[in-house]
C-alpha positions in Angstrom: -6.9 -2.0 6.8 -5.1 0.7 4.9 -7.2 3.6 3.6 -4.7 6.5 3.4 -0.9 6.7 2.9 1.9 9.0 1.8 4.6 9.1 -0.8 6.7 12.3 -0.5 10.2 10.9 -0.9 12.3 12.7 -3.6 12.1 11.2 -7.1 15.8 10.6 -7.3 15.8 8.6 -4.0 12.9 6.5 -5.3 14.8 5.8 -8.5 17.9 4.7 -6.6 16.0 2.7 -4.0 13.8 0.8 -6.3 16.4 0.7 -9.1 13.9 1.8 -11.8 14.0 5.0 -13.8 10.9 7.3 -13.9 11.5 8.2 -17.6 8.3 9.9 -18.7 6.4 9.1 -15.4 5.5 12.3 -13.7 5.8 12.5 -10.0 5.0 15.0 -7.2 5.0 14.5 -3.4 1.8 13.3 -1.8 0.9 13.3 1.9 -2.7 12.0 1.9 -3.2 9.5 -0.9 -6.8 8.2 -0.9 -8.8 5.4 -2.4 -9.7 5.6 -6.1 -6.9 8.0 -6.8 -3.9 7.1 -9.1 -1.1 5.6 -7.2 2.5 4.7 -8.2 3.2 1.0 -8.7 5.8 -1.4 -10.1 4.6 -4.3 -12.2 6.6 -6.9 -14.0 5.8 -8.4 -17.4 9.1 -9.2 -19.1 10.7 -6.5 -17.1 9.8 -4.2 -14.2 7.7 -1.2 -15.2 6.6 1.9 -13.3 3.1 3.1 -13.8 0.1 4.7 -12.2 -2.9 2.5 -11.3 -6.2 3.3 -9.7 -6.2 2.3 -6.1 -9.4 0.2 -5.5 -12.1 -1.6 -7.3 -15.4 0.3 -7.6 -18.3 -2.1 -7.3 -21.1 -1.7 -9.8 -24.5 -0.9 -8.3 -23.0 0.4 -5.0 -21.5 3.6 -3.8 -18.4 1.9 -2.4 -15.6 -0.4 -3.5 -12.8 -2.6 -2.4 -9.3 -1.2 -1.7 -7.7 -4.0 0.4 -7.6 -7.7 0.3 -6.9 -10.0 3.2 -3.8 -12.1 2.9 -5.5 -15.1 4.4 -8.1 -15.3 1.7 -6.7 -13.5 -1.4 -5.6 -16.7 -3.1 -9.1 -18.2 -2.9 -11.5 -15.4 -3.3 -12.9 -15.3 -6.9 -12.4 -11.5 -7.1 -8.7 -11.7 -6.4 -7.4 -15.2 -7.1 -6.4 -14.8 -10.7 -4.7 -11.4 -10.0 -2.8 -12.9 -7.1 -1.5 -15.7 -9.2 -0.6 -13.7 -12.2 -0.4 -9.9 -11.6 1.2 -9.1 -8.3 2.6 -5.6 -7.9 4.5 -3.3 -5.6 2.7 -0.2 -4.4 5.2 2.4 -3.4 4.8 4.4 -0.2 6.8 6.0 2.7 4.2 6.0 5.4 0.5 5.2 6.1 -2.3 6.2 8.5 -4.5 4.2 10.8 -7.4 5.5 13.0 -8.0 4.5 16.6 -11.5 4.6 18.0 -11.4 6.5 21.3 -15.0 6.9 22.6 -16.9 8.5 19.8 -13.8 9.9 18.2 -11.4 8.4 15.6 -7.8 9.5 16.2 -5.3 9.2 13.3 -1.8 8.1 13.6 1.0 8.1 11.0 3.3 5.0 10.7 6.6 4.9 8.9 9.9 3.1 8.9 12.3 4.3 11.6 15.0 4.6 8.9 12.8 7.1 6.9 13.3 5.2 3.7 10.5 4.4 1.2 9.0 0.9 1.1 6.5 -1.2 -0.9 3.1 -2.6 0.0 2.4 -6.0 -1.4 -0.3 -5.5 -4.0 -2.2 -7.2 -6.8 -3.3 -5.5 -10.0 -5.7 -6.1 -12.8 -8.4 -4.7 -15.0 -11.6 -4.6 -13.0 -14.6 -2.9 -14.6 -12.3 -1.8 -17.5 -10.0 0.1 -15.2 -6.4 -0.7 -14.5 -6.5 -1.1 -10.8 -4.5 -2.2 -7.7 -5.4 -3.4 -4.3 -3.3 -3.4 -1.1 -2.9 -6.7 0.7 -3.4 -6.7 4.5 -2.2 -8.9 7.4 -2.9 -9.0 11.1 -1.3 -6.0 12.8 1.8 -6.3 14.8 1.8 -5.6 18.6 2.6 -1.8 18.2 -0.2 -1.2 15.7 -2.8 -3.6 17.3 -4.1 -1.1 19.9 -4.9 1.3 17.0 -6.2 -1.2 14.4 -6.4 -5.0 14.1 -5.1 -5.0 10.5 -2.1 -3.4 8.7 -0.9 -3.3 5.1 1.6 -6.0 4.1 5.0 -4.4 3.8 7.5 -6.4 1.9 11.2 -6.4 2.7 13.4 -5.2 -0.2 14.8 -8.7 -0.6 11.4 -10.0 -1.5 10.5 -7.4 -4.2 11.9 -9.3 -7.2 10.4 -12.7 -6.3 7.0 -11.1 -5.4 6.8 -9.7 -9.0 7.9 -12.9 -10.7 4.6 -14.7 -10.7 5.9 -17.3 -13.1 8.5 -18.6 -10.7 7.0 -18.0 -7.3 4.2 -20.4 -6.2 1.0 -19.2 -4.6 1.9 -20.8 -1.3 5.4 -19.2 -1.3 3.9 -15.8 -2.1 1.4 -16.1 0.8 4.3 -17.0 3.1 5.8 -13.5 2.3 2.8 -11.8 3.7 3.4 -11.2 7.4 3.3 -8.3 9.9 6.2 -6.0 9.6 8.5 -6.0 12.7 7.6 -3.5 15.4 11.2 -2.7 15.9 11.4 -1.2 12.3 8.4 1.1 12.6 7.6 4.4 14.4 4.2 5.7 15.1 2.9 9.2 16.1 -0.4 10.9 16.4 -1.4 13.4 13.7 -4.0 16.0 13.1 -7.5 15.1 12.0 -6.9 17.3 9.0 -5.9 14.0 7.3 -9.5 12.9 7.5 -10.3 15.2 4.5 -8.9 14.1 1.1 -8.7 17.8 0.2 -5.8 18.2 2.6 -2.6 17.0 1.0 0.4 18.8 2.5 3.2 18.2 5.0 1.0 19.2 7.9 -0.8 15.9 7.4 2.2 13.9 8.7 3.3 16.4 11.4 3.3 14.9 14.9 0.7 16.3 17.3 
């Protein structure tokens, strides 16, 4: 599962790394991005576009919603299947949080690439309940993350970005094959303060190692 993440990389670096200009898209660093907030995504119609989408689908008649979709079932579940076939997206990030249950306490950890470069979660997008929305796809966790949580967000290698977005030319089966645990050797994990538990805290202290 992925329920919080960060994107604090400088705008110029993001533009260079993802090869897409921000133009009129505003940007400011975020250290504690939470569900149902606006998040930065790349979608591809005739050409790649950068835009903000709401992270998560609020379910009518309930107080909750859906923010993740399991890679194993995303192609078959009615809620997600059309979006998976036709509206895949990249959700831009540079780190994410997971919580480990230790006794009665949940201890947060921050996970990022060892190279400190930004990356993209595999996502799907669409208009659910009249809101332009995105959902992060998840996979079984790798061996480093598994002691903390059994699931992790699907991180795509840069070489797969273009094909992931090109829904017309990439079959469903091939798209599913791109969804796999990111290698342990490329990630680093450290404990962080429980201040990240509150969505009102959104500053560099959230990612500071404890």
